[in-house]
C-alpha positions in Angstrom: 88.6 81.1 140.2 86.2 84.3 139.1 87.4 86.5 136.7 85.3 90.0 135.9 86.3 92.6 133.7 87.8 95.8 135.3 89.7 99.3 135.5 93.4 98.1 136.4 95.7 101.6 136.8 93.5 103.0 133.7 93.0 100.5 131.2 91.0 97.5 130.5 92.0 94.5 131.8 90.7 91.1 133.0 90.8 90.6 137.0 91.2 87.5 138.4 89.4 86.3 142.1 90.4 83.7 144.3 87.8 82.6 147.3 88.8 82.9 150.7 85.9 82.2 153.1 82.4 83.0 152.9 81.8 84.8 150.2 85.0 86.8 150.1 87.0 87.2 147.0 90.2 88.6 146.6 92.1 89.8 143.6 95.4 88.0 142.6 95.8 88.4 139.3 94.9 90.8 136.0 96.2 91.1 132.4 95.3 93.9 129.8 93.5 93.3 127.2 92.2 95.4 123.9 88.3 95.8 123.5 88.8 94.7 120.3 89.5 91.1 121.0 85.6 91.0 122.2 83.2 90.9 119.4 79.8 89.5 120.5 77.3 91.8 121.9 77.0 89.9 125.0 80.9 90.4 125.0 80.6 94.2 125.1 78.1 94.6 127.2 79.8 92.4 129.8 82.7 95.3 129.5 80.5 98.2 129.9 78.8 96.5 133.3 82.0 95.5 134.6 84.1 98.4 134.5 81.1 100.4 136.3 81.6 99.3 139.3 85.6 97.5 139.4 88.4 100.0 139.3 91.3 99.1 140.6 94.6 101.0 141.7 97.9 98.1 141.7 100.8 99.0 143.3 103.5 96.9 145.2 102.0 93.7 144.7 98.5 94.5 146.0 95.4 96.1 144.5 93.3 98.9 145.8 89.5 99.0 144.5 88.4 102.6 143.6 85.3 103.9 144.1 84.1 103.9 140.4 84.1 106.8 137.7 
């Protein structure tokens, strides 16, 4: 299981992925988090880098990758 930070429904979240096949990763869960929970410079940098490229919508138990802003 892998995870990254992302924006889900307009809020910061940890998005968890499961691997299927060769290199294919599908999101299967998320949990909303606060930016204040992550104190180190490295964690803050991960938040900035990951949220630039991972925006999801979540509806009816399905995730859809949105174009990042």
